[in-house]
N, C-alpha and C positions, 0 to 999 in steps of 0.2 A: 517763930513758933518754938515753944519750949521743947527741949530735947529733940530738936530737928535731926541731929545725928548723935547717937550715943553708942559707945563701945561696951556698954554694960553687958550686952548679950552677944558679944563678938563671937564666942565659940559656937553658939547655935547658929548665928548668921553665916559663919564660915561654912559649916557643914551643910546648912540649908542651901546656900548659894552654889556650892560646888555640886551638890546633888541635882539641883534644878538645872544647872548648866549642862551636866551630863545628859539629863533627860531631854533637854532642848536640842542637843546636837543632831541626832538623826532627823528630828522633825524639821529643823531649820534647813538641812540639806534637801530633804524631800520637798518642802514647800518651795524652795528656790528652783529646783528642777521642774516642778509642776508649773510654776508661774511662767516659765519660758525665758527667764533671765539667767538661769544657771544656779548651781549650788552656792556660789560665793554670795549671791544676792540674799539668799536665805540666811547665811551665816552673818553677813554684815548687818542685816536687819535685826537679827537676834542680839548681836553684840551691842549696837548703839541704842536700840529701843529699850532693851533691858536695863542698860546702865543709866540712861538719862531719864527714862520714865520713873525709875526708882528714885533717882536723885531729886527730881522736882515734883513727883507725884503726891497723891494724897492717901495712898493705901500702903501701910508700912510693909506688908509681907507680899505684895504683888510682884509676880515675875511676868515680864512682858516679852513679846517677840512675835514673829509671824504666826498667825493662826489660820485655821481652815477657812472661816468666813472671809477674812481679809485677803487671803491668797486667792480665793475664788473670784472676788471682785477685781483684784489686781490682774488676774488672768484676762478678764474681759478688756480692761484698759490696755494691757500690753499687746494682746492680739490685734486690737483695733488700730493702735498706733503703728505697730510693725507692718501690718497690711498696707497702711497708708504710705509707708516708706519702702515699698517694693520688697518687703521681706528682709530688709537689712536691719538687724537688731542694733548694730553699732550706730547707724544713722538715726534710728528711732529712740535710742536711749536717753538723750537729753530731754526730749518731750515727755517720755515716760516718767523720768525722775522729777521733772517739773510738776507734773500732776500729783505725784506723791508728796512733794514739798507743799503744794497748795493744800492738800488734805491735812497735812500736819499743822499748817498755819491756821486752817479753819478750826481744827480741834482746839488750838490755843484760844482762838476767838470765842468759841463756844464756852470754854471755861471762864474766860474773862467776863463774858456777858452773863454768867451765872446760869447758863442753860443746863448745867449738869443735873440740876434738881428735877428737870422735866423729862429726862430720858425715861424715867420709870413709868411714864404714862403711855408708852407705846404698847398697843394691845398684844396680849400673849399670842393669839392666833396668827398675827403677822410674824412675830419672832419665831414661833413654832414652825410655820410653813417655810420660812426662810432657812432656818437651820436644817430642816429635813431636806430642802432643795440643795443646800450646800453638800450634804452627805451624798445625795444622788449624783450631783455633778462630779464630785471627786471620784466616787466609786465607778461611774460609767466611763469617765475620761481616762482613768488609769488602767482600764482593762487592756487597752491597746499596748501600752509599753510593758505591761506585765506579761504579755505573750510574745513580746519582741517584735511587734509590728509598728512600723513608722511610715505613715502615708507618703512622706516626701521621698522615701527610698524605694517605694513600689514603682518600678519603671513603667509597668503596664498602666497603672492608675494615673501616674503623672502624665503619660502620653495623651490621655483624654482631654487635658486642659491646654494642649499646645495651641489650638486655634484661638482660644480665648486669650492666651498669653500674647500671641502675635497681635491680636486686636488691641489689647491694652497698651502694648509697646508703641504701636502706631498712633494710638490716641494720645499718648504722652508726647510723642514727637510733635503732633499738631498743636498741642497745648504749649509746648516750649516755643514753637515758632510764633504762635500768637502772642506770647509774652514778650518775645524779642522784636515783634513788629515786622516779621519777614514772611508771614503766611499770606500768600497771594492765591486766591481761589482760581484765577485764570492760568496760573503756572505753578505746578507742583514739583518743579525740578529740584528744589532744595529738599523737599519732603522725600522724593525718590532717592536722592543722594544719601540722606541720613538713613533711610530704610535699608539701603544696600549695605550699610555698615553694621546692621544688626547681626550679631553672631549667634550660632547655635547655643553657646553657653548662656547668653542672655535669655534666650527663649526658654531654655531648660530651667534656669533659676526662677524666672517668672512663673513657669508651670508648676514648679515645686511649691512656690509661695501660695498659689491658688489652691493646689491640692491640700496643703496643710490647713489653709483657711476653711476649705470645704469639709474637712474631716475634724474640725475643732468643735468643742462643745458637745452637749449630750446628743443632739440630733445628728451632728456630723459623725460622731463615734458610732452611733447606731447604723448610719447609712453605710459605713465602710466595714462594719463588723463581719458581714459575710466574706469579704475579701481577706480580712484578718484571720479568720478561721482556716482559710486555705493556705495561709502563709505563717503558720505558728512556728516560732522558734522554741523547740521543746526544752532546751537548756534554760532559756530565759523564763519560761513558764514554771519549770521546777524550782528555780531560785526564788521566784515570787511566791509560789505556793508554800514552800518551806518557810519562808519569812513569815507569812501569815499564820501558819501552824505554830511556829515558835512564839510569836507575839501572844496569841490567845492561849496557847498551852502553858507557857511559862508562868502566866499569871495564876494558874491553879496551883503551882508549886510554891511560889512566894511572890509577894509584892514589894519586898525589901529592895530588890534589884530591878530596875526598869526593864521590862520585857522587850521593849522596842530597841534598847541599846544592845541587849543580849542577841537579838535576831540580827542586828546590823553587824556586830562583831563576828558572830558565828558564820553567817552566810558569806560575808565578805572574805573571811579567813579561808573558808573552804574553796571559794571560787578562785581566789588569788593563789592560795597555797598549792592547789592541784593544777594550776596552770590552765584552767578552763578557758575556752574561747568565748568569753562573755563580753557584753557591751558595757564599758565603764561610763561613769558620769562625766560631765564636762570638767576639764581641768580647773582646779581651784588655784588662783594666783597665790604664790607664796610671798611673804614679806608683809609690810604694813599696808593697810588699806589707805588709798589716797582719794581725795575729793575729786568728783567729776566736774571739772570746770566748764565742760561743754554745756552744762545747764545754763550758764550765763552767756558764754560766747556764741552759742548756736541757738539762743532762745528765739522762737517765733511764736507770736501770739496766735496766729492762725492755726498752728499745729496743736495748740493747747486748748483754745477756746471751746471746741466741741465737747471737751471732757470736764468742763467746770462743774456741771451738775453731777457728773460721775465722781469727781473729787469730793464734792459735798457729801454724797452718799457714802463714800469710803470713810470720810471723817465721822459721820453719824454712826455708821456701822462699828467703827473702832470704839466710839464712845459707848455704845450699847454693850459691846463685847467686854470692854474693860470694866464698866460699872457693874455688870452682872457678876463678873469674877470678884469684884470688890465686895459685893454682898456675901458671896461664898466665904471670902476671907474673914469678913466681920463675924459671921456665924461661927467660924472655927476658933477665932481668937478672942471673941467677946469684946471687940473694939468697934469703932465707928469710923468709916473712911470719910474723906472730904471730897465729894464728887467733882466740884468745879476745879479744885487743885489737881485732882487726878487727870482731868481732861487737859489741863495745861501741861502736865508732865508727859502725858502720852503724845501730845502735839509736838512738844520739843523733841522727844525721842524720835518720832517719825520724820520730823524735818531734818534733823542731823543725820539720821540713818539714810535718808534719800540722797543727801549730799555725797555720801560715800557709796552710793549705788545699792543700798539695801532695800529689801521689801518692807512695806509698812506693816506694823504689827499692832497688837492690843494686849490687854491683860489675858494671860493664858491660864485657864482654870486648873488643868492637870499639873502644870509646872508650879503654880501657886500652892496647890494642896501639898505637893511633894516638898516644897520649901518649908511650909509650916510644920509638916510631920517630921522633918529632919532637924527642926530646931530654930528655923528662921523667925525672927521677931521684929526686926527693924528694916528700914529701907536699904541698909548696908547689904543685906542678903541679895537683893536684886542687883545691886551694883557688882557684887562678887560673881554672880552668875554671868554677867556680861564680860567681866574680866577673864573668867574661866574659859569662855568661848573664844575670847581674843587670843589667849595663850595657845589654845588648841589650833586655831586657824594659822597663826604664824609659825607654829612648830611642826604641825602634822599635815599641812596642806598637801604635800606630795603623796602621803599615805592615803589621805581621804579621797584623793582624786582617783584611786583604784576601786572605789566602791562600785558594785554593779548597779546599773540603772534599774534593773528588774527588782532588786532588793528594796530600793526606795519606792518603787511603784507598789510593792507589796505592803510597805509601811503605810503609804497613803490610802490604800484600800481599807486597811484597818481603821484609819482615821475617819474615812468616809462612813464606815459602818457605825463607829462610835459616836459621831457628831449628830446623827439623826435624833430627832426628838421623839423617842418611843413613848414617852409619857403622854405627849399630846396625841399621837396616833392611836394609842390604846383608848383614849378618852373620847374618840370621835362618836361612838354610839350613844354616849350620854351627854354630849355637848349640845347647846342650842344650835338649831339649824343654821342660823346666821353666822355663828362663829366657825362652824364647819365649812361653810361656803368661803369665808375669808381665808381660812387655812389652806384649803385646796386650791383656790385661785392663786395665792402667793406661791404655793408649792409647784404647781404646774407651770405658771408663767416664768418663775425663776429658773426652773429646770430646762425648759425648752426655748425660752425667748430671751429675756433680758432681766438680770438681777435687779438693776436699778429701777426700771419701770415697774417691775412686779411689786417691789416694796412700796413704791409710790401709789400704785393702784390699790394695793391692800390697805394702806393707811386711809385713802379716800373712802373706800367701801366701808371700812370699820368706823370712820368718823360719821358717815351718812347714817349707818345703821344705829350708831350710838345716839345720834341726834333724834332719829325717829323714835327710838325707845324712850328717851327722855320726854319728847313731845307727847307721846302716847300716855306715859305715866302721869304727866302733868295734866293732860286733858281728862284722864279718868279720875284724878284726885281733886281737880278743881271743879267747883259746882256753881251753877247759876240757879238761885232759889228766889222764889217770891216768899213772902213772910207767912207761908202756910205750913212750913215744915222746918222746924229748928231743933230736931232731937239731938243733933250732934254738937251744937254750939250753945252751951249753957248761958252765955251772956246775951243771947238773942231770944231767950225764952220769954222775957217780960216785955217784948215789943208790943206796942199798942195794936190791938186787933183792928181798930178802925183805919189803920194806915197800911194794911196788908196788901192792898191793890196798888198803892201809890209808890211803894219802895221795893226795889229789886236788889238783891245782894249777890255779888260775885266773889266766891272764895278762890283766890289764886294760890296754888300750892306748888312751889318749885320755881326755878329760874325762868324768867320770861325772855327767851332768846329766839333767834331766827328759826329754830326747829320747832317752836311751840306757838308761834304767833298766828298760824293759820286758824287753829281752834279758837284762839282769843278773838280773832277778827269776826268770828261767827256770832259773837255776843250781841252785836247791834240787832241782828235779825231775830234773835230770841227774845228780845225785850218787848213785852206787851205795850200796846199803845196807851193803855191806862196809866202806866208807870210814869211818874214825874221825877223820881230820884233814883240814881244808881249808886250803890255803895260798893267800892272795890276794897276788899279786905286783903292787904298785902303783907301781913306780918310774917308770912312763910315764903316771901320772895327775897332770897339773899342776893340775887344778881339780875341785872337787866342790861341787854345790849342795845345797839342802835335800832335794830329791827323791832325789838320790844318797845322802845321809846316811841317810834313812829306808829306802832299799833295802838298805843295808848292815846297818842295825839289824834289819830283818826277817829277813835271812839269818842273822845271828848268833844271834838269839833262836830261830829255827827249828832251827838246827843244835844249839844247846845243849839244846833240848827233846828232841832225839834222842840226846843224849849224845856229840855230836861237838865237836871243838875247832876254832876258827878262828884262824889265824895270819896276821899282816900283815907283808909284807916291802917295804922301800924306800918307806915312806909319806913323801910330800913335805910341805913346811911348811904349805901352805894346807889340804890335806885333813886333816892331823893336827890343825891348829888347829880346824877345823870339827867334827871328831869329839870333840874335848875339850870344845867348847862345849855339846854336848848329852849329854855324859857317856857316849858310846859307849866312850871311853877315859877313865878306867880301869874303869868299872862293868861293861861287857860284855866288853871285851877288855883284859886286864891288861897292864901294861908288859912282863911277861916273855913275852907272846905277840906282841910286836912286835920286828922285827929290821931292822937297817940293811942287811944284805946276806943273800943266800941262803945263804952259807956258815955264817953264824951260825945261821940258821934250821935248816939241815941238821944242825948239831951238836946243837941242841935236840931235833930229831926222833929222832936216833939214841939219845939218852939217855932220851926220854920216850914214844915211840910203840912200842907192843907189836905184835909180829907175831902177829895173831890168826888168820891163815889160812896156816899153814906148808904148803909144797908137799911 
């Protein structure tokens, strides 16, 4: 590619990359904490995804890294795999990162297959409902840490799950014995022996895992909210509220300095400087990031297999997220991105990031806009943003580890508020009812059930509604006429009046596909017994699928069995090719029954159709 890397705009790229990196820092930390993998995962994701997505991507000014949608889906994956590993994050990490790598590789595959061009066809109501649900999920789930309530540390709440924890531990013992071939139903001595070795610490740990799982997600947070209100940590709440106020308030003063960074520095400085008894975030490892070789040494297909579809959803979501940001960048820079190349770049970035324990990411709209406004013009700006975060990580990790968890919760609450699609919500009163239904279904199911299935259900509903609309439009615009009424078709005005009972014309308008074949199949029942010839005018049929082919085949066979002839007029290239492939042409409809224009067809009719009902 010409000018793949150019230092012609290095000064602008340098300022753009540094500014975008600074803006990305608090969000990377916050997304890492929110995901459950810790702040280092957010930082490593921001470093590697930003650098390699810029290097190999197809949008010159794009800044990539962990985003709200990608983090929300990652949370689902992480929580599920951690719960499957008895709450042990270190034990679950190889499987988690393997899923992230799969998602990255899938993105590369999507790009290589040229599917980047098709992402734009995902219906807006599905995207709108999903984005609003992401906002709801982040907002609701961050309320608990913003008031200093952590279900795993609520002794009274955890105690409720001790019986369930003991049951699960015993069940695991039986499963282990069955796997070892020593489980004997007549003699449970070994089981009893192992059960006696269960310690209170094991029961407590299992109870905490169950408690955390029960309190996760939107519904879980709502269920424990009454308990949280009784156990508010007022210092944590004040830190969180002040963070939110600074973020929204500072924007009114100036947008030159990122308000999120200001809030992070001010509130962390106050909390640390005054020696407040606050809860810091998890410690960020200092030094160079190292690859997690457990991905390969501890790989188990059974641990990853249930999440293959989730990995695909993560890949598709990252593709949508990135390409939407690419469109924003195009509009600002008056350039044009390469969608398939962008997917390959994002996939490479996510794959390498996962190897180092980073969260998956995508093109980040706010960071990309900041980069462009600061002077970034080429892919070097995105690489500089990654380098900037890398330098901060290896040099300031001990300092960053002192950031209050409540401050990051406050930052995430503002992210949740801003990521919602208010444009789509405001348009609900004026939107078609079908689109409102799709948006609400995706919004509700994503918020309280499952992000992955919600998007899939939304796409299915949208597809079915679209096909119904197309079928209805085609049925309303297609006509079955005897030769008594030709006001709208000038070339049919001169049709011989003596053949008006013998000839029926069907005007097919639009694609003939499985969503419109039902109405087409009613054609045979509408044809009068007196008619001997049926003319199908297909000049407005650009496309036909297998269902449409068989509908035509059934019609022709039915008409031939009644001694009627079927003529085709104006068949376009694709429908003709498809009919030739299954031998409708020439086995059922010979070449002499096909006409380029209606005038040719009319000439044949005059010569071959007999007036069987003279007036």
